[in-house]
C-alpha positions in Angstrom: 20.4 -6.0 1.5 23.1 -3.4 2.2 25.4 -3.9 5.2 24.5 -2.1 8.4 27.6 0.0 8.1 25.8 1.9 5.3 23.6 3.6 7.9 23.9 7.4 7.9 25.8 9.1 10.8 24.0 11.0 13.5 23.8 14.7 12.4 26.1 16.8 14.6 24.4 18.8 17.4 21.4 16.6 17.8 20.2 14.7 20.8 17.8 11.7 21.1 14.4 12.4 22.6 14.0 9.7 25.3 10.2 9.6 24.8 9.8 9.6 21.0 13.2 8.4 19.9 13.6 11.3 17.5 16.9 13.1 16.9 16.3 16.8 17.7 18.3 19.9 18.6 19.4 20.7 22.1 17.0 23.7 22.2 14.0 21.6 21.1 14.9 18.9 23.7 15.0 21.4 26.5 11.7 22.9 25.4 10.0 19.4 25.3 11.4 18.5 28.7 10.1 21.7 30.2 6.7 21.1 28.6 6.6 17.5 29.9 7.5 18.6 33.4 4.6 21.0 33.3 2.2 18.4 31.9 3.4 15.8 34.5 2.7 18.3 37.3 -0.7 18.9 35.9 -1.3 15.2 35.6 -0.2 14.6 39.2 -2.6 17.3 40.4 -5.4 15.8 38.4 -4.7 12.3 39.8 -4.9 13.6 43.3 -8.3 15.1 42.7 -11.4 13.0 43.3 -12.4 11.1 40.2 -16.0 10.5 39.2 -16.9 6.8 39.4 -19.1 6.6 36.3 -18.2 7.9 32.9 -14.6 8.6 33.7 -13.3 6.6 30.8 -15.5 8.6 28.4 -14.3 11.8 30.0 -10.6 10.8 29.6 -11.2 9.8 26.0 -12.9 13.1 25.3 -10.0 15.0 26.8 -7.5 13.1 24.6 -9.6 13.9 21.6 -9.2 17.6 22.3 -5.4 17.4 22.1 -3.7 18.5 18.9 -1.8 15.7 16.9 1.6 16.6 18.5 0.3 16.6 22.0 -1.5 13.3 21.5 1.6 11.7 20.1 3.7 12.9 23.0 1.1 11.6 25.5 0.6 8.2 23.8 4.3 7.7 23.3 4.9 8.2 27.1 2.2 5.7 27.9 3.6 3.1 25.5 7.2 3.7 26.6 6.1 3.0 30.2 4.5 -0.3 29.1 7.7 -1.2 27.3 9.6 -0.8 30.5 7.1 -2.5 32.8 6.0 -5.2 30.3 2.6 -5.1 32.1 1.5 -5.8 29.5 4.0 -5.9 26.7 2.7 -3.5 24.1 4.4 -5.4 21.3 3.9 -9.1 21.9 5.5 -11.6 19.6 2.4 -13.6 18.7 -1.4 -14.0 19.0 -3.2 -17.1 17.8 -6.2 -16.1 15.6 -8.7 -18.9 15.1 -11.1 -17.1 12.7 -10.9 -14.0 10.5 -13.4 -11.2 11.0 -15.1 -11.9 7.6 -15.5 -15.6 8.4 -16.8 -14.7 11.8 -19.5 -12.6 10.3 -20.3 -15.2 7.7 -20.7 -17.9 10.4 -22.4 -16.1 13.2 -24.0 -13.1 11.4 -27.0 -14.8 9.7 -30.3 -14.2 11.5 -31.3 -17.0 13.9 -27.7 -18.3 14.6 -27.6 -16.1 17.8 -30.7 -14.7 19.3 -30.7 -11.0 20.4 -29.3 -10.7 23.9 -27.8 -14.2 23.8 -24.3 -15.7 23.8 -22.9 -19.0 22.5 -21.1 -19.8 25.8 -19.8 -23.1 24.6 -17.9 -21.5 21.7 -14.6 -19.8 22.0 -13.2 -17.7 19.2 -10.0 -15.5 18.8 -10.1 -12.5 16.5 -7.7 -9.7 15.7 -8.1 -6.3 14.1 -7.9 -2.6 14.5 -10.1 -0.6 16.8 -11.9 2.2 15.1 -14.4 3.4 17.7 -14.6 3.1 21.4 -17.8 3.7 23.5 -18.0 3.4 27.2 -21.2 3.0 29.3 -20.1 3.5 32.9 -17.1 1.6 34.4 -18.3 -1.9 33.6 -19.2 -1.8 29.9 -17.1 -1.0 26.8 -18.0 -1.2 23.1 -15.3 -1.4 20.4 -15.7 -1.5 16.6 -13.1 -4.0 15.4 -12.1 -3.7 11.7 -10.2 -6.2 9.6 -10.1 -7.6 6.0 -12.9 -5.1 5.0 -15.3 -6.3 7.8 -16.4 -5.0 11.1 -17.6 -6.7 14.3 -18.4 -5.2 17.7 -16.6 -6.1 20.9 -19.0 -6.0 23.8 -16.7 -6.1 26.9 -18.4 -6.5 30.3 -16.7 -6.4 33.7 -18.7 -9.5 34.7 -16.8 -11.6 32.1 -13.4 -10.5 33.4 -11.5 -12.2 36.3 -12.1 -9.1 38.4 -13.4 -5.5 38.1 -9.9 -4.1 38.8 -8.4 -6.2 36.0 -11.2 -5.2 33.7 -10.5 -1.5 34.3 -6.7 -2.0 34.1 -6.9 -3.9 30.8 -9.2 -1.5 29.0 -7.4 1.6 30.1 -4.6 0.7 27.5 -6.8 0.7 24.4 -7.2 3.7 22.0 -8.6 4.2 18.6 -6.3 2.8 15.9 -4.7 0.2 18.2 -4.4 -3.4 16.8 -5.8 -5.8 19.4 -6.5 -9.5 19.9 -9.7 -10.6 21.5 -10.8 -14.1 22.8 -14.4 -14.7 23.7 -17.7 -16.1 22.7 -20.0 -15.1 19.8 -22.9 -12.9 21.0 -25.6 -10.5 19.9 -26.8 -7.4 21.7 -30.4 -6.8 22.7 -30.7 -4.6 19.7 -29.5 -7.4 17.5 -25.9 -6.4 16.6 -23.4 -9.2 16.1 -20.7 -9.0 18.7 -18.0 -10.9 20.5 -18.0 -11.0 24.3 -14.4 -11.2 25.4 -13.0 -13.2 28.2 -9.6 -11.5 27.4 -8.2 -8.7 25.2 -4.6 -8.0 24.5 -2.8 -5.0 22.9 -0.9 -6.3 19.8 0.4 -3.0 18.3 -0.5 0.5 19.6 -1.2 3.4 17.3 0.8 6.4 18.5 -1.1 8.8 16.4 -4.7 10.1 16.4 -6.9 8.6 13.8 -9.0 11.0 11.8 -12.6 11.1 13.0 -14.7 8.3 11.7 -17.4 10.6 10.5 -15.2 12.9 8.5 -12.5 10.4 7.5 -9.3 11.4 5.7 -10.3 14.2 3.3 -6.9 15.7 2.3 -6.3 14.2 -1.1 -2.6 14.7 -1.1 -2.3 13.1 2.3 -4.3 10.1 1.1 -1.7 9.5 -1.6 1.3 10.1 0.6 0.0 8.1 3.5 -1.8 5.3 1.7 -1.7 3.1 4.8 -3.8 5.7 6.6 -6.1 6.0 3.6 -6.6 2.2 3.6 -7.3 2.2 7.4 -10.0 4.9 7.1 -11.6 4.3 3.7 -13.5 1.2 2.6 -13.8 2.7 -0.9 -10.0 2.8 -1.2 -9.7 -0.8 -0.1 -12.4 -1.7 -2.6 -10.5 -0.1 -5.5 -7.3 -2.1 -4.8 -9.1 -5.3 -4.2 -10.8 -4.8 -7.5 -7.5 -4.0 -9.2 -6.1 -7.3 -8.0 -9.1 -9.2 -9.2 -8.9 -7.5 -12.7 -5.3 -8.6 -13.1 -6.1 -12.1 -11.9 -9.0 -12.3 -14.4 -6.8 -11.1 -17.3 -4.2 -13.7 -16.3 -6.7 -16.5 -16.2 -8.3 -15.4 -19.5 -5.0 -15.6 -21.3 -3.9 -18.8 -19.6 -7.1 -20.5 -20.7 -6.3 -19.5 -24.3 -3.0 -21.2 -24.2 -0.8 -18.2 -23.6 2.4 -18.5 -21.5 3.2 -15.9 -19.0 6.8 -14.8 -19.1 9.2 -12.3 -17.5 11.5 -10.1 -19.5 14.3 -7.8 -18.3 13.4 -4.5 -16.7 16.7 -2.9 -17.8 18.6 -3.0 -21.0 21.5 -1.4 -22.9 19.1 -0.1 -25.6 15.8 1.7 -25.0 13.7 -0.3 -27.5 10.2 -1.5 -28.0 8.5 1.9 -28.3 9.1 5.5 -29.1 9.6 7.3 -25.8 12.2 9.1 -23.7 13.7 6.5 -21.3 14.8 6.6 -17.7 18.6 5.9 -17.2 20.1 4.0 -14.3 23.6 2.6 -13.6 24.6 -1.0 -12.9 27.5 -0.8 -10.5 28.7 -4.4 -10.9 28.7 -4.3 -14.7 29.8 -0.6 -14.8 27.2 0.2 -17.4 24.5 2.8 -17.9 21.2 1.0 -18.6 17.7 2.1 -19.6 14.6 1.2 -17.8 12.4 -0.5 -20.3 9.8 1.4 -22.2 8.2 -1.8 -23.6 8.8 -5.5 -23.3 7.7 -6.3 -26.9 11.1 -6.9 -28.5 11.8 -9.7 -25.9 8.3 -11.1 -26.4 8.8 -11.4 -30.2 12.2 -13.0 -29.7 10.4 -15.7 -27.7 7.9 -16.1 -30.5 10.9 -16.6 -32.9 12.1 -19.3 -30.5 8.8 -21.2 -30.8 6.7 -19.9 -27.9 3.8 -18.9 -30.1 1.6 -17.3 -27.5 3.2 -15.2 -24.8 2.2 -12.4 -22.5 3.7 -10.3 -19.7 2.0 -8.3 -17.0 4.6 -5.8 -15.8 5.7 -2.2 -15.4 7.0 0.0 -18.3 8.5 3.4 -18.1 7.5 5.6 -21.1 5.4 8.3 -22.7 4.5 8.0 -26.3 2.6 10.6 -29.8 0.3 9.5 -33.1 0.1 6.6 -35.5 2.1 7.4 -38.6 4.4 4.7 -39.8 7.5 6.7 -38.9 6.2 6.9 -35.3 5.5 3.2 -35.1 8.8 1.6 -36.1 7.9 -1.9 -34.9 4.4 -2.1 -36.5 4.0 -3.6 -40.0 3.2 -1.3 -42.9 -0.4 -1.0 -44.0 -1.3 -3.6 -46.6 -3.2 -1.2 -48.8 -2.5 2.4 -47.6 1.1 3.5 -48.2 2.7 5.6 -45.4 0.5 4.1 -42.7 1.1 1.2 -40.4 -1.4 -1.5 -39.2 -2.2 -0.3 -35.7 -5.4 0.5 -33.8 -6.5 1.6 -30.4 -9.3 0.1 -28.4 -11.8 2.5 -26.7 -14.6 2.1 -24.2 -17.0 5.0 -23.6 -14.5 7.4 -25.1 -11.6 6.1 -23.0 -8.5 4.6 -24.7 -7.3 1.4 -23.0 -5.5 -0.7 -25.6 -3.0 -0.4 -28.5 -2.8 -3.2 -31.1 -0.5 -3.9 -34.0 0.3 -6.2 -36.9 3.9 -6.9 -35.9 6.7 -6.1 -38.4 8.5 -9.4 -39.2 10.6 -8.2 -42.2 14.2 -7.8 -41.0 15.2 -5.7 -43.9 12.3 -3.2 -43.3 13.0 -3.3 -39.6 16.7 -2.4 -40.1 15.7 0.5 -42.4 13.3 1.8 -39.7 15.9 1.5 -36.9 18.4 3.4 -39.0 15.8 6.2 -39.6 15.3 6.3 -35.8 19.1 6.7 -35.4 19.1 9.6 -37.8 16.3 11.2 -35.8 18.2 10.6 -32.5 21.3 12.2 -34.0 19.1 15.2 -35.0 18.1 15.7 -31.4 15.0 13.4 -30.9 15.4 12.0 -27.3 12.6 9.6 -27.8 13.9 7.9 -31.0 15.2 4.3 -30.6 18.6 2.9 -31.4 19.4 -0.2 -33.5 18.9 -3.4 -31.5 21.1 -5.8 -33.4 20.1 -8.8 -31.3 16.4 -8.2 -32.2 17.2 -7.8 -35.9 19.2 -11.0 -35.7 16.2 -12.8 -34.2 14.0 -11.5 -37.0 16.5 -12.9 -39.5 15.7 -16.3 -38.1 12.1 -15.9 -39.0 9.1 -14.3 -37.0 5.8 -15.8 -38.2 2.9 -13.4 -38.9 2.1 -12.1 -35.5 -0.4 -9.7 -33.9 0.4 -8.0 -30.6 -1.4 -5.7 -28.2 -0.7 -3.7 -25.1 -3.2 -2.6 -22.5 -2.7 -0.1 -19.7 -3.8 -1.9 -16.5 -4.0 1.4 -14.7 -6.4 2.9 -17.2 -8.5 -0.2 -17.3 -8.8 -0.2 -13.5 -9.7 3.5 -13.6 -12.5 2.8 -16.0 -13.9 -0.2 -14.1 -13.7 1.5 -10.7 -15.0 4.9 -12.0 -11.9 6.7 -10.8 -11.0 10.0 -12.4 -7.4 10.3 -11.3 -4.8 7.7 -12.0 -3.3 8.2 -8.5 -6.5 6.7 -7.1 -5.6 3.3 -8.6 -1.9 3.3 -7.7 -1.1 2.2 -4.2 2.0 4.5 -4.0 1.8 7.1 -6.8 4.9 9.3 -7.5 4.6 12.5 -5.5 6.8 15.6 -5.3 8.6 15.9 -2.0 6.7 17.9 0.7 8.2 21.3 1.4 10.4 21.1 4.4 10.7 17.3 4.2 14.1 16.0 5.5 16.6 14.9 2.9 18.2 11.5 2.9 21.3 11.3 5.1 24.7 10.9 3.6 25.8 7.3 3.1 29.1 6.1 4.5 30.7 3.6 2.0 30.9 0.1 3.5 34.2 -1.8 3.5 32.2 -5.0 3.0 30.2 -6.0 -0.1 26.4 -6.0 0.1 24.7 -9.3 1.0 
């Protein structure tokens, strides 16, 4: 981690917004202060007016829903800043003891017959935590919340009669908004209509959401925003969560499958002095300590075959590669063995499912003389201007000279496989954080002041 002295300096002519903490211009700060004074006066006038006894919470929530995102952020930030000052309650507590996950709560108390409609298990106390998605009020003494977590949902049925006092009930529940993360302690229950709930004896704010959540009915529809703000996409979309849970399970299955066949999982370098292992244009980076330009790997296979030379007969690696690669002629597959009966071709094939390519497989070239000839041909192509041609990897050739047994190898694109198995048409749907072009008008990174101390 870099030393704190590497933080960028405050841009000249900017001032800190005391509410949001943003660094803004003096003109913008004055505009905001004027607007806040106007809103504060309006709020004071509204507070002095008689308030309806019933449904006021719903009316307040409806009013907040009518605000635009910037207005809501300003209002919510002021509310939370006040709580940070008063600590009544602390909006960012250090800890909350959860006794059961939401999914396990549903598994244990959800089956029919465990809790009768309209009943509570008063002798059982459970603590849950999750994010509030919907809030519904029925008068001053009853609140309903949809609590989401780990892909599950349970209803919170909060009643004033379960709180120490009606005043404390109103005070506590005035702090909660859609998107907040809360902790709830209470007893398992079921509504008269049969919906599994938890009836809280206490609720606590664990982390407030300062921004408006998209409406539950419409969700987050802007595809680009879904990719840029994957955290928000995961909050709002069960389908997105399902895709990435499925991705994890696919990778775990592949790993277990190969392990059961006696393969050994290994890790090979992500950077090297030669871009080898495939025909592709590499990414270039710089290693400051070694004072060397290095290439991000375009394939791990040279290292894997060196391990096979060393006696690890079955190896595999699940990892990132950085490449784009053309066709199957021998000249374009400099690491695959020549075809045993068709001159000019190499032994290589692709696996397809329903017209979708997902796997490349080869008979690996283990003749060091042939391998050197192919590397030299690649060098001639590079000298002629081919950016994707490989150089000569003398270490790898030396390994082949020690003897590589007849070997088959294959590479499979995990992203493509996940796309196929989750019926996704865009690769960005299966990448948690896909590469995106910068948004127009997005702030650039601040200049970095060199540190006098080494990183630690």
